[in-house]
Structures are given as structure tokens and as C-alpha cells.
C-alpha positions in Angstrom: 15.4 -31.4 -38.0 15.8 -34.9 -36.6 16.9 -36.9 -39.8 17.2 -40.3 -37.9 13.4 -41.0 -38.1 12.1 -43.2 -40.8 9.2 -42.4 -43.1 7.3 -45.4 -41.6 7.4 -43.7 -38.2 6.4 -40.4 -39.6 3.4 -41.8 -41.4 2.0 -44.2 -38.9 -1.5 -43.0 -37.8 -0.7 -44.7 -34.4 2.7 -43.2 -33.8 2.9 -40.7 -30.9 6.8 -40.1 -30.9 8.5 -37.0 -32.2 9.0 -37.1 -36.0 10.1 -35.0 -38.9 8.7 -35.1 -42.4 11.2 -35.1 -45.3 10.0 -33.6 -48.6 9.8 -37.0 -50.3 7.4 -38.2 -47.5 4.9 -35.6 -47.9 2.9 -37.4 -50.5 2.5 -40.4 -48.2 1.5 -38.1 -45.3 -1.2 -36.6 -47.7 -2.4 -39.9 -48.6 -2.7 -41.1 -45.0 -4.4 -37.9 -44.0 -6.9 -38.2 -46.8 -7.7 -41.6 -45.6 -8.5 -40.2 -42.3 -10.7 -37.6 -44.3 -11.2 -35.0 -41.5 -9.6 -32.7 -39.2 -11.1 -31.1 -36.0 -9.9 -27.7 -35.0 -11.0 -25.5 -32.0 -10.9 -21.6 -31.3 -10.2 -20.5 -34.9 -12.4 -17.6 -35.6 -12.2 -16.8 -39.4 -11.4 -13.3 -38.8 -8.4 -14.1 -36.4 -5.0 -14.2 -38.3 -6.4 -14.9 -41.5 -7.7 -18.2 -40.4 -10.9 -18.1 -42.7 -8.7 -18.2 -45.7 -6.3 -20.8 -44.2 -9.0 -23.2 -43.4 -10.5 -22.8 -46.8 -7.0 -23.1 -48.4 -6.3 -26.4 -46.5 -9.6 -27.8 -47.5 -9.2 -26.8 -51.1 -5.6 -28.1 -51.4 -6.2 -31.5 -49.7 -9.8 -32.3 -50.0 -10.0 -32.9 -46.3 -13.2 -32.0 -44.2 -12.5 -29.4 -41.5 -14.8 -29.8 -38.4 -14.5 -26.5 -36.6 -15.4 -26.5 -32.8 -16.3 -23.4 -30.8 -14.5 -20.5 -32.6 -14.8 -18.2 -29.7 -13.2 -20.5 -27.2 -10.2 -19.2 -25.2 -6.9 -21.2 -24.6 -8.1 -22.6 -21.3 -11.3 -23.9 -23.0 -9.0 -25.8 -25.7 -7.0 -27.6 -23.0 -10.2 -28.5 -21.2 -11.6 -29.8 -24.5 -8.7 -32.3 -24.9 -9.2 -33.4 -21.1 -12.9 -33.8 -21.6 -12.5 -36.0 -24.7 -9.6 -38.3 -24.0 -11.6 -41.4 -24.8 -13.8 -39.8 -27.5 -12.8 -40.4 -31.2 -16.0 -38.4 -32.2 -16.5 -34.9 -33.7 -16.1 -33.0 -30.2 -12.4 -34.2 -29.7 -9.9 -31.5 -31.2 -7.0 -32.8 -33.2 -5.1 -29.5 -32.9 -4.9 -26.4 -30.6 -3.7 -22.9 -31.0 -3.1 -21.4 -27.5 -1.2 -18.8 -25.6 2.6 -19.5 -25.2 2.2 -20.3 -21.5 -0.5 -23.0 -22.2 2.1 -25.0 -24.2 4.3 -26.3 -21.3 1.2 -26.8 -19.1 -0.4 -29.1 -21.7 3.0 -30.9 -22.3 3.4 -31.4 -18.6 -0.3 -32.8 -18.3 0.5 -35.3 -21.1 -2.2 -33.7 -23.3 -0.1 -33.1 -26.5 2.2 -35.2 -28.6 5.4 -34.1 -30.2 5.7 -33.4 -33.9 8.5 -31.5 -35.9 7.4 -29.9 -39.1 9.7 -30.0 -42.1 10.4 -26.2 -41.7 11.4 -26.8 -38.0 14.9 -25.3 -38.2 13.6 -21.9 -39.3 11.3 -21.6 -36.3 13.2 -19.4 -33.6 14.3 -21.6 -30.7 12.9 -19.2 -28.2 9.4 -20.0 -29.2 9.4 -23.7 -29.5 9.8 -26.9 -27.5 13.1 -28.5 -28.1 11.2 -32.0 -28.2 8.6 -30.7 -30.6 5.5 -30.7 -28.2 4.6 -27.2 -29.0 5.9 -24.4 -31.6 5.2 -20.7 -31.9 3.0 -19.9 -34.8 2.6 -15.9 -34.7 2.7 -12.9 -32.5 1.1 -9.6 -32.1 0.9 -6.8 -29.5 -2.1 -5.6 -27.5 -3.9 -2.5 -28.8 -7.0 -0.4 -28.4 -9.5 -1.0 -30.9 -11.9 2.2 -31.0 -15.1 2.9 -32.7 -14.4 6.6 -33.6 -18.0 7.3 -34.6 -18.7 7.0 -31.0 -15.3 7.8 -29.2 -14.3 11.2 -30.5 -11.1 11.6 -28.5 -9.1 8.3 -29.0 -7.3 7.0 -25.9 -3.4 7.0 -26.3 -2.3 5.1 -23.2 -3.8 2.8 -20.6 -4.3 5.6 -18.0 -6.7 7.4 -20.4 -9.2 4.6 -20.1 -9.9 5.7 -16.5 -11.1 9.0 -17.5 -15.0 9.9 -17.3 -15.4 10.3 -21.0 -14.8 6.5 -21.4 -17.9 5.6 -19.1 -19.5 2.2 -20.2 -16.9 2.0 -23.1 -14.0 -0.3 -22.4 -14.1 -4.1 -22.8 -11.6 -7.0 -22.9 -11.8 -9.6 -25.8 -12.2 -12.5 -23.6 -12.9 -13.7 -20.1 -9.7 -12.9 -18.0 -10.3 -16.1 -15.9 -9.7 -18.3 -19.0 -8.8 -16.4 -22.2 -5.1 -15.8 -22.8 -5.8 -12.5 -24.7 -7.7 -11.1 -21.8 -5.2 -12.2 -19.2 -2.5 -10.4 -21.2 -4.6 -7.4 -21.5 -4.8 -7.2 -17.7 -1.0 -7.7 -17.5 -0.3 -5.1 -20.0 -2.4 -2.5 -18.2 -0.5 -3.5 -15.1 2.9 -3.1 -16.8 2.0 0.4 -17.7 0.9 1.2 -14.2 4.0 -0.3 -12.7 6.3 1.6 -14.9 7.4 -1.5 -16.7 8.2 -3.7 -13.5 6.9 -7.2 -14.5 7.0 -8.4 -11.0 4.3 -5.9 -10.0 2.3 -6.0 -13.2 -0.2 -8.7 -12.4 -1.4 -7.0 -9.2 -1.3 -3.6 -10.8 -3.4 -4.8 -13.6 -6.0 -6.2 -11.3 -6.0 -3.0 -9.4 -6.5 -1.0 -12.7 -9.3 -3.0 -13.8 -10.9 -2.9 -10.4 -10.8 1.0 -10.7 -12.0 0.8 -14.3 -15.0 -1.1 -13.1 -15.8 1.1 -10.0 -15.5 4.2 -12.4 -18.3 2.7 -14.5 -16.0 2.5 -17.6 -15.5 -1.4 -17.8 -18.1 -3.3 -19.8 -18.3 -6.9 -18.7 -18.9 -8.2 -22.3 -16.5 -10.2 -24.5 -15.7 -7.5 -27.1 -16.0 -8.5 -30.8 -16.4 -6.6 -34.0 -20.3 -6.8 -33.7 -20.2 -5.3 -30.2 -17.7 -2.6 -31.3 -20.0 -1.7 -34.2 -23.2 -1.7 -32.3 -21.6 0.6 -29.5 -21.9 -1.9 -26.7 -18.0 -2.1 -26.5 -16.7 0.9 -28.4 -13.2 0.4 -27.1 -11.8 -3.1 -27.0 -8.5 -4.2 -25.6 -7.3 -6.9 -28.1 -4.5 -8.1 -30.3 -3.5 -5.6 -33.1 -4.2 -8.2 -35.7 -7.6 -8.8 -34.7 -8.3 -5.1 -34.5 -6.8 -4.5 -38.0 -8.9 -7.3 -39.4 -12.0 -5.9 -37.8 -11.2 -2.3 -39.5 -11.0 -4.0 -42.8 -14.1 -6.0 -42.3 -16.2 -3.2 -41.1 -15.1 -1.1 -44.2 -15.7 2.2 -42.4 -19.0 1.5 -40.8 -18.1 2.4 -38.2 -14.7 3.9 -38.6 -12.1 2.1 -36.5 -8.8 3.4 -35.1 -6.2 0.9 -33.9 -3.9 2.3 -31.2 -0.7 0.7 -29.9 -0.5 2.3 -26.3 2.4 4.5 -25.4 3.3 2.2 -22.6 2.6 -1.4 -21.5 3.1 -2.7 -25.0 3.0 -6.4 -24.6 3.7 -8.8 -27.3 2.0 -12.2 -27.2 3.3 -15.4 -28.9 0.7 -18.2 -29.6 1.7 -21.8 -30.1 0.4 -24.9 -32.0 0.3 -28.4 -30.8 -1.3 -31.8 -31.7 -3.5 -33.4 -29.1 -2.1 -36.6 -27.6 -5.6 -38.1 -28.2 -6.0 -36.8 -31.7 -8.6 -38.9 -33.6 -7.1 -37.8 -36.9 -3.2 -37.6 -36.2 -2.1 -37.6 -39.8 -4.5 -34.9 -40.8 -3.2 -33.0 -37.7 0.5 -33.4 -38.9 -0.6 -32.3 -42.4 -2.3 -29.2 -41.1 0.9 -28.3 -39.2 2.9 -28.8 -42.4 0.5 -26.5 -44.2 0.6 -23.8 -41.4 4.5 -23.8 -41.3 5.0 -23.8 -45.1 5.7 -20.5 -46.8 2.1 -20.5 -48.0 0.6 -20.9 -44.5 3.0 -18.4 -42.9 2.0 -15.8 -45.5 -1.6 -16.7 -44.7 -1.1 -15.7 -41.1 0.7 -12.4 -42.3 -2.3 -11.5 -44.5 -4.4 -11.6 -41.3 -1.8 -9.0 -39.8 -0.1 -11.7 -37.6 3.7 -11.8 -37.6 4.5 -15.5 -38.3 7.2 -17.2 -36.4 9.1 -17.9 -39.6 8.9 -14.1 -40.7 12.6 -13.6 -40.7 13.3 -16.7 -42.7 10.7 -15.5 -45.3 12.0 -12.0 -45.3 15.6 -13.1 -45.8 14.5 -15.2 -48.9 12.4 -12.2 -50.2 9.1 -14.2 -49.9 7.1 -11.5 -48.4 5.2 -9.5 -51.1 5.8 -5.6 -50.9 2.2 -4.8 -50.9 1.7 -7.1 -47.9 4.4 -5.3 -45.9 2.8 -2.0 -46.6 -0.4 -2.9 -44.9 1.4 -3.8 -41.7 1.5 -1.0 -38.9 4.6 1.1 -38.6 7.5 -0.6 -37.0 8.0 2.3 -34.7 4.8 1.3 -32.7 6.5 -2.0 -31.8 9.9 -0.8 -30.6 8.8 -0.8 -27.0 7.3 -4.2 -27.2 7.9 -6.5 -24.3 7.8 -10.3 -24.7 7.0 -11.8 -21.3 9.1 -14.9 -20.5 7.3 -18.3 -19.9 8.2 -17.9 -16.2 6.7 -14.5 -15.9 3.5 -15.8 -17.9 3.0 -18.6 -15.4 3.1 -16.1 -12.4 0.9 -13.5 -13.8 -1.6 -16.0 -15.3 -2.0 -17.7 -12.0 -2.4 -14.4 -10.2 -4.9 -12.8 -12.6 -7.1 -15.9 -13.2 -7.3 -16.8 -9.4 -7.7 -13.1 -8.1 -10.0 -11.5 -10.8 -13.2 -12.4 -9.1 -12.1 -11.2 -5.7 -10.3 -8.0 -6.7 -12.4 -6.8 -9.8 -15.6 -8.7 -9.2 -16.8 -8.5 -12.6 -18.4 -11.5 -14.5 -17.2 -11.2 -18.1 -19.4 -13.0 -20.6 
């Protein structure tokens, strides 16, 4: 933590420089945030990582209104929302974003986000944060198959299984692979499996895989959600394990849901938080970050089946309830998990987003 910065800098609503909040300054930050009275978020579905309870908890704790924009937006949409509202201090301008790891450096390079270091900064692993505080990892999960077992009797165990005739009109992504991080990584994961773990060949192999899936009539060009899973429109969805597990809980056996971590191509994805450089409510944005990176906020993500970035710190201090740990998938399922580097992500993201239309030719909506 940078201890050189004064409280006055931390608390200035107009400050854009990197800052660190000390415990004795939190009350002043809370006061400044309450004066702003509002926080604008984007792309935070209530069934994603426990965000419903987190948003409610923030509002209850601080009495600050939360204006929630487009909960179904993808990471690319979040970046575009900042760009489109640079001069707008109204309700359409997001204060904060939660995006896939590769979008963090992109937003920083474009001057779209401002630095801020939360008071728990030192316990966030260095590998998942910008050293200057522009973006910082919040949670991670692995891509899994969410399966409606009332419809799909033989649950697929690996990516290659999805190509079989028995899965005709069944397989969907959880986003548009031209813009949504989750869908882009789904294509990459399939490719990593097909390319026998070679990251250099994974993007092309993933596009080829989905092209074949589409030609076989197995791919459904609909953004998969709990509702479409339950209705049978998309009985198999490639999505983050934490989303799939949350759906399983929400649906309560109607239909029955299996969550399968594939045998190969197990790809882990880190998401990151950042504050817009044009945030209309900068103090509320900073307080939101303090809340998310507190023990309370981190456990809130874990309750939503997301592994928070400060998990090791929480575990070392015995802050994770045993009953919460027991609800998480078996650790063995994650042993083969691969964490793509930022460089790898930049390469495969460019390949997949630019070539999806020409190679796969399916307009996902």
C-alpha cells in the first residue's frame, strides 16, 4: 500500500491520481460517497457471483442508491459504455466496471479508467493486478458445461462429446463471442482441448470446432441463460462454473442441472474491477471497491461460487466458514486448470472476435 498519499487526496471527489485509503479515512470516504448519493454499475446480473446480495448489502450498509445498467452486457459493452458517455454525468455513465482480465490493460491504454488502490491492496496477488492500481483481479472460475438433465440423458464429459449427433440443437455459449469475454474464452477452451493443450493453436482450433458444431446442427445461436436452459432452448450451456452452480441452486431441481468441468481444455478466467476515468460518482465508486475487497465482499463472491482474489488471505486467517467451503466443487476438478497469460488472451481475443463471422458464421443473439 502506498502510504505517502494524504487523506485529502484520497477523499477529493475530483482526484484522479492513485490513492490508498487508510482505516481512519474510511469514515470520511463514506461521508463523501453519501454526498454523491448514487453509484452506477453495469453488467452485474444478480445471479452472477452473488452480486444480488452484494448490491443489496452495499445499499443497506451505506444508504447509497445503486443504478444498475444492462445486467446482461459483456466486457466489450462495458468498455463501449465508458467511451460513449465520456461527457455525460447522467444515469447512463457507468462509475465502475467488472471485465475480463484482458480488457483491463486495454481500458488503461485507452485512458478509460483511473487508478485506485483499496486498503486491502497488499493481499491481492500481484499476478492479477496492475501495479499502478488501474485494474485489480476480483474473482475467477473455470468454464464448465451446464446441462439440463431432464432433457439431456447422457451428460457430455469433454468438448469432443459436444459434436455427437445426440446433442443436436443443444449447445450454446453464454454470450456473443464477438464481444463477451465468457464466450470468447469458451471458444478458446474448446480449441485448447482440440489442440492438445497448445495455446498457440487454440484460437484457430476453437473457431474450427464451433464451425463444425454449427455445421452438425448442434450449436444454438442463442445466448444461454438459466431461463433458456430450463425451457430447453439451450439445454447445454458453456459457462463459468459459478454461474452454472448458481443456476442449479436457483432452479431447485426444476429442471435438474448437472455442472461438468470438462476432462480437457479446463480454462480459468480472471475478472477485474476498475473505476471509470469519467465516473460521475468517484467517491461512491471507491467505496464500492473498498466494500468488494473487504472480507465481507470477498466472502460475498465466494457465496456465489466465485473464488475471490483474496481467497488465500482469507483462508490463512480462517475467515472462510466451513459450510461455505463444503458447497464448492471438488478441488480435483480444477487441477488441470490453465490460466492464460495476458499476452495469450490478447492474441486469442483478437483472432476469435475478428474471425467468428467468417469462420463460424453464426449470429449469436
